[in-house]
N, C-alpha and C positions, 0 to 999 in steps of 0.2 A: 058596673064592674067595681069590684072592691079592690083594696090595696093588697098586693101580694107581698107576703113576708118571705124574705130569704131565710132558709133554714140552714144553720151551720151546726156541724157536729164537732165536739171537742173530745178527743180521746186522751185521757190522762192515765198513765200507767202508775199504779200504786204498788209499792213493794213493802214487805214486812220490815219493821224498824230494825230487826237484827240484820237483815240483808243490807240495809242502808249503812249500818254501823260497820259491818265487815268490809263493804266497798270503800269506806272512808279510811279505816285503820288497819285492815287485814284481819286474818284469823287470830283469835286470842290463843295464847299458850295454855291450853286447858290443864295439862299436867306438866309441871315444871320438871325438866330432865336434869339429872345430876351432871356435873361437869365431867367431860371425858378426859381421862389422864393418859390414854395410850392403850397399848396391848401388851399382854404378857408373852412368855416364851412359846405358848401354845396358840397365840393369836386371839386369846380371849380379851374382850373389851374390859378395860379397867376404868372404873368410875370413881369419882371423889368419894372418899369414905370406905373404899374397899380395903381389906386387909391384904397386904402384899409382902412377899419375901424377896429381899434383894440378894442376888447371888454374887459370889466373889468375882465373877467375870463381868459384872455390871448389868447383867440381864435381870429380869424380874419375873416372878411367878405368883399368881394369886394363891392365897392360903388354901382356897377350896381346891386347887389343882396340885397341891404339894405332893399328895400320894402318887398322882400320875407322874409327876416329875421324878420322884424317887424310883419308881418302877421303870419308866422308859429311858431315863438318862443315866441313872446310876446303878440299875440292875437290882434294886431291892426286891425282896420277895416278902409278901405279907401272908401270914398263915394264922390259923386258929389253933390255940393250945389244946392238947388232948388231955 
């Protein structure tokens, strides 16, 4: 009779280095988001660097929404000259 060898198995889980890094430090901010400054009178998100118009009553409207403000709140009519 010969000497019996005990056979052991070792299961080692390997993971991708990026997965290891994410587990240690969390997900990277791939695209930096501009700073949020609030919302305008229409509820539009205002970000740092956006052009805004301050109204006399203390509210704010984005420049891109100025035409909507003039129509909806002040009753302006925009037409095309003939």
